[in-house]
C-alpha positions in Angstrom: 40.4 74.4 185.7 41.1 73.2 182.2 44.6 71.9 181.4 46.6 74.0 179.0 47.1 72.3 175.6 50.8 72.6 174.7 52.3 72.2 171.3 55.8 70.9 171.7 58.0 72.2 168.9 61.0 70.0 168.2 63.6 72.2 170.0 61.9 71.5 173.3 62.3 67.8 172.8 65.8 68.2 171.4 67.1 70.2 174.4 66.3 67.3 176.7 69.5 65.8 175.3 71.6 68.9 175.4 73.1 69.3 178.9 75.6 71.8 177.6 72.6 74.2 177.2 72.5 74.8 181.0 69.3 76.4 182.1 67.5 75.7 178.9 68.2 72.0 179.4 67.1 72.2 183.0 63.9 74.0 182.2 63.2 71.5 179.4 63.4 68.7 182.0 61.3 70.7 184.5 58.6 71.0 181.8 59.0 67.3 180.9 58.4 66.3 184.6 55.2 68.2 184.5 54.2 66.6 181.2 54.9 63.1 182.7 52.7 64.1 185.7 49.9 64.9 183.3 49.7 68.7 184.2 49.2 69.6 180.6 47.8 68.1 177.4 50.6 67.7 175.0 50.6 67.8 171.2 53.4 66.9 168.8 53.1 67.1 165.0 54.2 64.7 162.4 56.7 67.4 161.4 58.4 67.1 164.7 58.5 63.3 164.5 60.1 63.6 161.0 62.7 66.1 162.3 63.6 63.7 165.2 63.7 60.7 162.8 66.4 62.6 160.8 68.7 62.8 163.8 71.7 60.4 164.2 70.7 57.1 165.6 71.8 57.7 169.2 70.0 61.1 169.5 66.9 59.8 167.6 66.6 56.9 170.1 67.1 59.2 173.0 64.5 61.7 171.9 61.9 59.0 171.0 62.5 57.5 174.4 61.7 60.9 176.0 58.5 61.0 173.9 57.6 57.6 175.2 57.6 59.0 178.7 54.6 61.3 178.1 51.1 61.1 176.8 50.6 63.2 173.7 48.4 63.6 170.7 50.1 63.5 167.3 48.6 65.9 164.7 49.2 65.8 161.0 50.5 68.7 159.0 51.7 66.9 155.9 48.7 66.5 153.6 46.4 68.7 155.8 45.3 71.4 153.4 44.2 73.8 156.2 47.4 73.5 158.1 49.4 74.0 155.0 47.3 77.1 154.1 48.0 78.6 157.5 51.7 77.8 157.2 51.7 79.5 153.8 50.2 82.7 155.3 53.3 83.2 157.4 55.4 83.2 154.2 52.9 85.2 152.1 52.6 87.9 154.8 56.4 88.2 155.2 56.4 87.0 158.8 58.8 84.2 158.0 60.8 83.2 154.9 60.3 80.2 152.7 63.5 78.7 154.2 61.7 78.6 157.5 58.6 76.7 156.2 59.1 73.9 158.7 58.7 76.4 161.5 55.6 77.7 159.8 54.3 74.2 159.8 54.9 73.8 163.5 53.0 77.1 164.1 50.1 76.0 161.8 49.9 72.6 163.5 49.5 74.2 166.9 46.9 76.7 165.6 44.7 74.2 163.7 44.8 71.6 166.5 43.5 74.1 169.0 46.5 74.4 171.2 46.7 77.2 173.8 50.5 77.6 173.7 53.4 76.8 171.4 56.4 75.8 173.5 59.7 76.4 171.8 63.3 77.4 172.2 63.5 78.6 168.6 64.1 82.3 169.2 65.1 83.0 165.6 61.8 82.0 164.0 59.2 81.3 166.6 59.7 82.9 170.0 60.1 86.5 169.0 58.0 89.6 168.7 57.6 89.6 164.9 56.3 86.0 164.8 54.1 86.5 167.8 52.4 89.5 166.2 52.2 87.7 162.9 50.6 84.7 164.6 48.1 87.0 166.2 47.2 88.5 162.9 46.9 85.2 161.0 44.7 83.5 163.7 42.4 86.5 163.7 42.2 86.6 159.9 41.6 82.9 159.5 39.1 82.7 162.4 41.2 80.7 164.9 41.6 81.3 168.6 44.6 83.3 169.6 47.6 81.2 170.7 50.5 82.1 173.0 54.2 81.4 172.3 56.3 80.6 175.3 59.6 79.0 176.2 59.6 76.1 178.6 61.1 78.5 181.2 57.9 80.7 180.9 55.7 77.7 181.4 57.5 76.3 184.5 58.5 79.6 186.0 56.6 80.7 189.1 55.2 77.3 189.7 54.8 77.1 193.5 55.0 73.3 193.3 58.5 73.6 192.0 60.7 73.7 195.1 
């Protein structure tokens, strides 16, 4: 069976360092354990790396240390005309607003790099019905494969290996 190719949006990485988030923190770590074990192919964009680099020094170091624990492919959004075109579609079609352009770039990076799933805790802009339907429309319109949007809890839930 082919491994799922997961796009890791910044919130998933960030929640690894937020124990106050309870179950979200725990499920981020459960996912991370699976990533370290090589159960999925992981993708991170340069946009996520830039967002992490903007954190305070302690958080930045912690998050980059977590990234160092897994194998992942880095995909480029900045300067990638196709990814920026796709990101623009989410604004032009009224799916998201210009103020959420970074989130649009995350979605576009996942689409153009052939990911199966976008993994995110961003309920406001990514993990919600409007965005999911918009992503479905944009991928169909632009000739890309459909992509799913899940939280880490959805990915790790029901895994019989998790006891």
